[in-house]
C-alpha positions in Angstrom: 252.9 88.4 126.1 254.9 84.9 126.5 254.1 82.6 128.9 256.5 82.1 132.4 259.9 80.6 132.0 262.3 79.2 134.2 264.8 80.0 135.6 268.0 79.5 133.1 265.6 78.3 130.2 265.5 81.0 127.2 262.8 81.1 125.2 264.1 80.4 121.8 261.5 82.2 119.9 263.4 85.3 122.0 266.4 84.6 122.9 265.0 85.3 126.4 265.1 84.1 129.9 264.7 85.5 133.8 268.0 84.7 135.7 266.0 85.9 139.0 262.0 86.4 139.3 260.2 88.4 141.8 259.4 86.6 145.0 255.8 87.4 147.1 257.1 89.6 150.1 255.2 90.5 153.4 256.4 94.3 155.3 255.3 96.1 157.6 252.9 98.9 157.2 255.1 101.9 156.1 258.0 99.7 155.3 259.2 99.6 151.7 259.6 96.1 149.6 262.5 95.5 147.3 261.5 92.8 144.1 264.0 91.7 142.1 263.8 91.0 138.6 267.1 89.9 136.2 266.7 88.9 132.6 269.2 87.9 129.8 269.4 88.0 126.0 271.6 86.7 123.4 269.9 88.8 121.0 270.3 92.5 121.8 270.1 94.3 125.3 267.2 93.8 128.1 264.5 96.0 129.2 262.7 95.4 132.1 259.5 97.1 132.9 257.2 96.3 135.8 253.0 96.1 136.3 251.4 96.4 139.5 247.6 94.3 138.9 248.5 93.6 135.6 248.9 97.3 134.3 252.0 99.2 134.1 253.4 101.4 136.6 253.8 104.9 135.8 256.9 106.3 135.7 256.3 109.3 137.9 253.9 107.7 140.7 255.7 108.1 144.3 254.9 105.3 145.9 257.4 103.2 144.0 260.7 104.0 142.4 262.6 102.0 139.5 266.2 100.4 140.8 267.8 99.9 137.8 266.0 96.6 136.9 264.5 96.3 140.5 261.4 97.8 141.9 261.1 99.5 145.5 257.8 99.8 146.6 257.9 102.4 148.9 256.2 102.7 152.3 253.9 99.8 151.9 250.0 100.7 152.7 246.2 99.2 151.6 245.3 96.9 149.6 244.4 96.6 145.5 243.7 100.4 145.6 246.1 101.8 143.5 243.5 104.8 142.3 243.5 106.2 146.3 247.7 105.4 147.0 247.6 101.2 147.7 250.1 99.7 146.6 250.0 96.4 148.2 248.9 93.9 145.8 250.4 91.9 142.7 253.7 92.4 140.5 255.5 90.9 137.6 258.0 92.3 135.6 258.1 92.1 131.6 261.1 91.6 129.9 261.6 92.0 126.3 264.3 92.6 123.9 264.6 93.3 119.7 262.5 90.4 119.1 260.4 89.5 121.9 259.2 89.3 125.6 258.7 87.1 128.5 256.3 87.8 131.4 257.3 86.8 135.3 255.8 84.8 137.4 253.4 87.1 140.0 254.9 88.2 143.3 252.7 89.7 146.0 253.4 92.3 148.2 251.7 92.2 151.2 251.3 93.6 154.4 252.9 91.8 157.3 250.4 90.9 160.3 251.1 91.9 163.7 
């Protein structure tokens, strides 16, 4: 995967760049978190895939909901235990077009301390 790009700076090899990358967020346990990702290309359509802890998020997993190019992390709970229902942790978005792909910087979703 291609290295992270600065906003509005196109990758010459893929003609693909981020307009908005996901940012760290802290939420109260049980609340939703919204991660935003926007990419543009001058060479074809852009498809966004979300990663959790470095792996693609399963399409039918009820802990997340894709909203166009954004990702809603539903009812944030637990830690880095995807196998047991946790969804706090590290996220990134992967933007692809017909020529290549770029990976956003990592964003952390964490539980806010009381």
